[in-house]
N, C-alpha and C positions, 0 to 999 in steps of 0.2 A: 828842180824834180826831182824825182823816187827813182827807183830802179825794183820789179821783180823779178827777182829770180822760182819761177817755177818748175818740180819734176812730177812728172805723172804718172803711175804704177799701175800697175794693171795686174788685180790680184786674184788668186784662183780662191772659185767661189768655197763658201764655207771659211775659209782663214784670212777671213776680216780681223776676230777678234788677236789671233798669230799678228799680225802686221800692227795691229796698232801698237800689241804691246811692247811690239821692237823698238818703237818709236818713242813713247812712254817711258820705259827704261835707258834712252839712250842719252849719252851724255852729249848735249849740242853744242857746246862751249858758244852760242852763237853772242851772246849776251858781256862776253870779252872783247867784240870785235867793234872797234869805229865804223861807225854807220847803219849798223843793225837797227833794226826799230822795232817788227815785229815777227813772227813765224804763225804758222796757222797749218795741219793738217785737214782734210777737205776733202770730206769722203762723198764719192759722187754718183753716179749711176748707175745699174746695174744691169746685167745681161746673164746668157747661160753659161758665157765664157767667161768673166770676168767683175770685179767690181772694179771702177775708178778711184784712186784717189788720187789728190795734188797736194805736194806741198811746195809751200806757196811764203817767198819771204819778203820782205819789204825794206829796201835799203835806201839810203841817204843817196848813193848813184853810184853809178856800177862802175866805176874805181873803186871803192867800198867793197862790192863784193865779190870783184877779181881779186883782191887784198884778204880777202876771208877763204879763195881757193888754192891761195900759196901759202893757206898761213901754217902752222902747227896746230893749231883747233881744227882745221878741216879736217889735217890727216887723223888725228886724236879722234873727233868722230866719224870718222867712215873707215877706220882702223879694221872693226871687225866687219863689214859689210857683206856680204854674200857667203858669211863664211857660220851658216847655222847646219845643225844638226837636221840629219832631213832633208823633204822636199822644201825649197823654199818658197814661202807666199806668193811671192814675184815670179809673175809671169815673164818672163825678156827681162832685158833691161830698162829703167827708168830714160823717160823720152825728157830733154831738158828743152824749157822756153822761157827764153829770155825776153822781157818785156820794157821799156824806155817813158816814163810816167811823160804824156804830153796836156794833159787838163787834166787837175781835179778839181772837184769840190766836195764840199763840208756843208 
């Protein structure tokens, strides 16, 4: 069964396009990793304080995800995280959530 790694991001109102551009221009290198299946950036609900986003990555296994977090590809993809000019579009630190698949239907 697969493993899903998600990070939730709270984005400042009016900075959604900036956040999406960061991801569109990012060199992810996920496709170089064994066990990588799919990446999605999801846009969620909005309120006066923030817009919720989630990065959603599907891996063949938790071990494949953990190998990614220890890889040179991971370090390269995150090298400039948080080093943007001006105020960051992100409020606080991302919140990680990892899920093991226990049931899958197609």
